[in-house]
C-alpha positions in Angstrom: 174.0 134.5 133.6 175.7 133.0 136.4 175.5 134.9 139.8 178.9 136.4 139.4 177.6 138.2 136.2 174.5 139.6 138.2 176.5 141.2 141.1 174.8 144.7 140.4 171.1 144.6 140.7 168.6 147.4 140.4 165.1 146.8 141.7 162.0 149.1 140.6 159.0 149.1 142.3 156.4 150.4 139.8 153.4 150.6 141.7 152.4 154.0 142.8 151.5 152.9 146.3 154.8 152.6 148.7 153.0 150.4 150.9 151.6 148.3 148.5 152.0 144.7 148.3 154.4 145.3 145.2 156.6 147.0 147.8 156.7 144.1 150.0 157.8 142.1 146.9 160.4 144.6 145.7 161.9 144.3 149.2 162.1 140.5 149.7 163.8 140.2 146.2 166.2 142.8 147.6 166.6 141.0 150.7 167.4 137.9 149.0 169.9 139.5 146.7 171.5 141.4 149.2 172.1 138.2 151.3 173.7 136.2 148.5 176.4 139.0 148.2 174.7 141.3 145.3 174.9 144.8 145.3 171.5 146.0 145.3 169.8 149.5 144.4 166.4 150.3 144.4 163.7 152.9 142.9 160.2 153.3 144.2 158.5 155.1 141.7 156.0 156.4 144.2 158.7 158.3 145.9 160.3 159.9 143.5 159.4 163.5 141.5 159.1 163.6 138.0 156.8 164.5 135.0 155.5 161.0 133.6 154.4 162.6 130.3 156.9 162.9 127.3 155.5 166.1 126.6 156.6 166.7 123.1 157.6 163.2 122.2 160.6 163.0 120.4 160.3 166.1 118.4 161.6 168.5 121.4 163.9 167.7 124.3 162.2 167.3 128.0 165.0 167.9 130.1 165.3 165.3 133.0 164.6 165.6 136.6 167.4 164.7 139.0 165.4 161.6 140.0 165.4 160.6 136.4 169.1 161.3 135.7 169.8 159.2 138.8 167.4 156.5 137.4 169.7 156.4 134.1 172.7 156.3 136.3 171.3 153.1 138.0 170.1 151.3 135.2 173.7 152.0 133.3 175.1 150.7 136.6 173.0 147.5 136.8 173.9 143.8 135.4 170.2 143.0 136.3 167.0 144.8 136.3 164.1 143.7 138.1 160.7 145.5 137.8 157.6 144.7 140.1 154.4 146.1 139.3 150.6 145.2 139.1 148.8 144.8 135.8 145.8 147.4 135.5 143.4 147.3 132.5 145.8 144.7 130.8 149.4 146.5 131.4 151.4 148.4 133.6 150.5 151.3 135.7 150.5 154.8 133.9 153.1 155.8 136.5 155.6 152.9 135.2 154.7 153.6 131.5 155.7 157.3 132.1 159.0 156.2 133.8 159.8 154.2 130.6 158.8 156.8 128.3 161.0 159.5 130.0 164.0 157.3 130.9 164.4 155.0 127.9 165.0 157.6 125.7 167.1 157.5 122.4 170.8 157.8 122.7 170.2 156.0 126.3 168.4 152.9 125.4 168.6 153.0 121.8 169.6 154.8 118.7 167.8 154.8 115.5 170.3 154.5 112.5 170.1 157.3 109.8 167.9 156.1 106.6 167.3 152.7 108.1 164.3 150.9 110.0 166.8 149.4 112.1 168.3 150.5 115.4 171.3 149.8 117.6 170.3 148.3 121.1 172.2 150.5 123.9 171.4 148.3 127.0 172.7 144.8 125.7 174.6 142.7 128.4 171.9 143.5 131.0 169.0 140.7 131.8 165.8 141.4 133.6 162.8 139.8 135.7 159.3 141.1 135.7 157.5 140.3 139.3 153.8 141.2 138.5 150.8 140.8 140.3 147.4 140.4 138.8 143.7 139.7 139.8 143.1 137.9 136.4 144.2 134.4 136.6 147.3 133.4 134.7 145.5 130.9 132.2 143.0 133.6 131.1 145.6 136.4 130.9 147.3 133.8 128.7 144.6 132.5 126.5 142.1 135.4 126.3 144.3 138.4 126.5 147.5 136.9 124.9 149.7 138.1 127.8 149.4 141.4 126.2 150.9 143.6 128.9 153.9 141.1 129.2 154.8 140.8 125.5 154.8 144.9 125.4 157.2 145.0 128.5 159.2 142.2 127.6 159.5 142.6 123.8 158.2 145.9 122.6 160.5 147.7 125.4 163.1 145.7 127.3 164.3 143.4 124.1 163.9 146.2 121.8 166.9 148.2 123.8 168.8 144.7 124.1 167.9 143.7 127.4 167.8 140.0 127.4 166.9 137.5 128.8 163.7 138.7 130.3 161.9 136.3 132.7 158.4 136.6 134.3 157.1 135.6 137.3 153.2 136.1 138.2 151.6 136.3 141.4 147.4 136.0 141.0 144.9 136.4 141.7 146.1 139.1 144.5 142.6 140.3 145.4 141.2 137.1 147.2 144.6 135.9 148.4 145.2 135.1 152.0 148.0 136.1 154.1 149.4 132.7 154.0 149.5 132.7 150.3 151.2 136.3 150.3 153.7 134.9 152.7 154.8 132.3 150.3 155.0 134.7 147.5 157.3 136.8 149.6 159.6 133.9 150.3 159.4 132.6 146.6 160.5 136.3 145.5 163.1 136.5 148.3 164.7 132.9 146.8 164.6 134.5 143.3 166.6 137.5 144.4 169.3 135.0 146.3 169.5 133.2 143.2 169.9 136.5 141.4 167.3 135.0 139.0 
Protein backbone atom coordinates (compact mmCIF):
# COMPACT_ATOMS: atom_id res chain seq x y z
CA UNK A 1 0.00 0.00 0.00
CA UNK A 2 1.43 3.40 -0.93
CA UNK A 3 1.83 6.30 1.44
CA UNK A 4 -1.13 8.11 -0.10
CA UNK A 5 -3.38 5.16 0.76
CA UNK A 6 -2.36 5.27 4.41
CA UNK A 7 -3.36 8.84 5.15
CA UNK A 8 -5.48 7.99 8.23
CA UNK A 9 -3.51 6.20 10.92
CA UNK A 10 -4.73 5.06 14.32
CA UNK A 11 -2.07 4.30 16.94
CA UNK A 12 -3.29 2.16 19.85
CA UNK A 13 -1.04 1.94 22.89
CA UNK A 14 -2.00 -1.33 24.58
CA UNK A 15 0.23 -0.95 27.63
CA UNK A 16 -1.79 -0.16 30.78
CA UNK A 17 0.90 2.25 32.06
CA UNK A 18 0.70 5.61 30.24
CA UNK A 19 4.34 6.29 31.18
CA UNK A 20 5.76 3.04 29.79
CA UNK A 21 8.36 2.69 27.03
CA UNK A 22 5.48 1.48 24.87
CA UNK A 23 3.94 4.95 25.24
CA UNK A 24 7.19 6.48 23.99
CA UNK A 25 7.18 4.10 21.01
CA UNK A 26 3.57 5.01 20.19
CA UNK A 27 4.45 8.72 20.36
CA UNK A 28 7.50 8.19 18.13
CA UNK A 29 5.44 6.42 15.47
CA UNK A 30 2.77 9.14 15.61
CA UNK A 31 5.39 11.88 15.29
CA UNK A 32 6.94 10.23 12.24
CA UNK A 33 3.58 9.69 10.56
CA UNK A 34 2.37 13.22 11.30
CA UNK A 35 5.63 14.62 9.93
CA UNK A 36 5.07 12.75 6.68
CA UNK A 37 1.63 14.32 6.21
CA UNK A 38 -0.62 11.56 7.57
CA UNK A 39 -3.64 12.23 9.75
CA UNK A 40 -2.94 10.49 13.05
CA UNK A 41 -5.21 9.70 15.97
CA UNK A 42 -4.37 7.75 19.11
CA UNK A 43 -5.93 5.63 21.82
CA UNK A 44 -4.11 5.01 25.09
CA UNK A 45 -5.83 2.09 26.77
CA UNK A 46 -4.41 3.08 30.15
CA UNK A 47 -6.27 6.40 29.95
CA UNK A 48 -9.74 5.40 28.73
CA UNK A 49 -12.64 4.07 30.80
CA UNK A 50 -14.18 0.71 29.97
CA UNK A 51 -14.89 -2.71 31.44
CA UNK A 52 -12.52 -5.13 29.68
CA UNK A 53 -14.80 -8.11 30.36
CA UNK A 54 -17.23 -9.26 27.69
CA UNK A 55 -19.49 -10.32 30.54
CA UNK A 56 -22.05 -12.36 28.61
CA UNK A 57 -20.01 -13.37 25.58
CA UNK A 58 -22.23 -12.93 22.53
CA UNK A 59 -25.30 -14.32 24.31
CA UNK A 60 -26.41 -10.93 25.56
CA UNK A 61 -25.37 -7.44 24.50
CA UNK A 62 -23.01 -5.48 26.75
CA UNK A 63 -23.51 -1.79 25.99
CA UNK A 64 -20.38 0.00 24.84
CA UNK A 65 -18.97 2.79 26.96
CA UNK A 66 -18.45 6.18 25.23
CA UNK A 67 -14.70 5.57 24.91
CA UNK A 68 -15.34 2.27 23.12
CA UNK A 69 -17.90 3.82 20.78
CA UNK A 70 -15.26 6.43 19.96
CA UNK A 71 -12.72 3.64 19.41
CA UNK A 72 -15.00 1.96 16.88
CA UNK A 73 -15.40 5.23 15.00
CA UNK A 74 -11.63 5.69 14.90
CA UNK A 75 -11.10 2.14 13.66
CA UNK A 76 -13.63 2.74 10.86
CA UNK A 77 -11.86 6.00 10.01
CA UNK A 78 -8.37 4.52 9.90
CA UNK A 79 -6.65 3.09 6.84
CA UNK A 80 -3.78 1.73 8.93
CA UNK A 81 -3.87 0.47 12.54
CA UNK A 82 -0.75 0.45 14.71
CA UNK A 83 -0.83 -1.58 17.92
CA UNK A 84 1.98 -0.99 20.41
CA UNK A 85 2.12 -3.43 23.33
CA UNK A 86 4.33 -5.73 25.39
CA UNK A 87 4.27 -9.51 25.35
CA UNK A 88 3.42 -10.75 28.85
CA UNK A 89 3.13 -14.49 29.49
CA UNK A 90 3.40 -15.11 25.76
CA UNK A 91 0.61 -12.77 24.68
CA UNK A 92 -0.80 -9.26 24.83
CA UNK A 93 -1.72 -7.62 28.18
CA UNK A 94 -5.18 -8.38 29.55
CA UNK A 95 -6.27 -4.77 28.98
CA UNK A 96 -5.58 -4.99 25.24
CA UNK A 97 -7.28 -8.37 24.98
CA UNK A 98 -10.29 -6.94 26.82
CA UNK A 99 -10.37 -3.96 24.45
CA UNK A 100 -10.42 -6.32 21.48
CA UNK A 101 -13.12 -8.50 23.08
CA UNK A 102 -15.32 -5.47 23.65
CA UNK A 103 -14.68 -3.55 20.41
CA UNK A 104 -14.14 -6.13 17.65
CA UNK A 105 -17.72 -7.35 17.81
CA UNK A 106 -19.94 -9.25 15.37
CA UNK A 107 -21.58 -6.70 13.11
CA UNK A 108 -18.60 -4.36 13.47
CA UNK A 109 -15.44 -6.37 12.78
CA UNK A 110 -16.97 -9.51 11.29
CA UNK A 111 -20.33 -11.12 10.63
CA UNK A 112 -21.26 -14.77 10.96
CA UNK A 113 -23.14 -16.23 7.98
CA UNK A 114 -26.39 -17.98 8.70
CA UNK A 115 -26.17 -21.78 8.60
CA UNK A 116 -22.48 -21.60 7.64
CA UNK A 117 -19.08 -21.97 9.27
CA UNK A 118 -17.86 -19.07 7.14
CA UNK A 119 -17.98 -15.39 8.03
CA UNK A 120 -17.75 -11.95 6.41
CA UNK A 121 -14.67 -9.84 7.16
CA UNK A 122 -15.92 -6.32 7.82
CA UNK A 123 -12.57 -4.51 8.22
CA UNK A 124 -11.11 -5.33 4.81
CA UNK A 125 -9.06 -2.64 3.10
CA UNK A 126 -7.11 -1.81 6.25
CA UNK A 127 -3.54 -2.77 7.12
CA UNK A 128 -1.78 -3.03 10.47
CA UNK A 129 1.60 -2.82 12.16
CA UNK A 130 2.32 -4.51 15.49
CA UNK A 131 5.13 -2.90 17.49
CA UNK A 132 5.84 -5.40 20.21
CA UNK A 133 8.25 -5.32 23.15
CA UNK A 134 9.49 -8.44 24.91
CA UNK A 135 12.13 -9.64 27.33
CA UNK A 136 12.29 -13.01 25.56
CA UNK A 137 14.86 -13.00 22.72
CA UNK A 138 13.27 -13.09 19.26
CA UNK A 139 14.91 -16.39 18.32
CA UNK A 140 13.64 -18.07 21.50
CA UNK A 141 10.12 -16.70 21.02
CA UNK A 142 10.09 -18.05 17.47
CA UNK A 143 11.74 -21.44 17.97
CA UNK A 144 10.42 -22.41 21.39
CA UNK A 145 7.13 -20.52 21.73
CA UNK A 146 6.44 -20.49 17.98
CA UNK A 147 5.54 -16.79 18.18
CA UNK A 148 2.20 -17.73 19.71
CA UNK A 149 1.23 -14.20 20.71
CA UNK A 150 1.99 -12.88 17.23
CA UNK A 151 -0.03 -15.67 15.63
CA UNK A 152 -3.09 -14.85 17.73
CA UNK A 153 -2.96 -11.11 17.11
CA UNK A 154 -2.11 -11.28 13.42
CA UNK A 155 -4.10 -14.33 12.33
CA UNK A 156 -6.82 -15.10 14.83
CA UNK A 157 -7.84 -11.47 15.38
CA UNK A 158 -6.81 -8.96 12.71
CA UNK A 159 -6.77 -11.14 9.58
CA UNK A 160 -9.95 -12.85 10.80
CA UNK A 161 -11.59 -9.43 10.49
CA UNK A 162 -10.03 -8.71 7.07
CA UNK A 163 -7.11 -6.52 8.15
CA UNK A 164 -4.22 -7.42 5.87
CA UNK A 165 -1.25 -7.19 5.61
CA UNK A 166 -0.25 -7.25 9.27
CA UNK A 167 3.46 -6.60 9.80
CA UNK A 168 5.37 -7.04 13.06
CA UNK A 169 8.30 -5.16 14.56
CA UNK A 170 9.88 -6.60 17.72
CA UNK A 171 12.07 -4.80 20.23
CA UNK A 172 13.80 -7.17 22.63
CA UNK A 173 15.08 -7.68 25.26
CA UNK A 174 13.63 -4.64 27.02
CA UNK A 175 14.64 -5.22 30.64
CA UNK A 176 18.44 -5.04 30.19
CA UNK A 177 18.36 -2.51 27.33
CA UNK A 178 20.46 0.65 27.59
CA UNK A 179 19.23 4.20 27.02
CA UNK A 180 21.25 4.25 23.80
CA UNK A 181 19.53 1.10 22.60
CA UNK A 182 16.11 2.48 23.41
CA UNK A 183 16.92 5.70 21.59
CA UNK A 184 17.72 3.66 18.48
CA UNK A 185 14.45 1.78 18.81
CA UNK A 186 12.56 5.07 19.09
CA UNK A 187 14.31 6.37 15.97
CA UNK A 188 13.47 3.17 14.10
CA UNK A 189 9.83 3.49 15.15
CA UNK A 190 9.68 7.13 14.08
CA UNK A 191 10.97 6.08 10.65
CA UNK A 192 8.26 3.42 10.44
CA UNK A 193 5.76 6.20 11.08
CA UNK A 194 7.34 8.46 8.47
CA UNK A 195 7.11 5.61 5.96
CA UNK A 196 3.53 4.92 7.12
CA UNK A 197 4.57 1.29 7.38
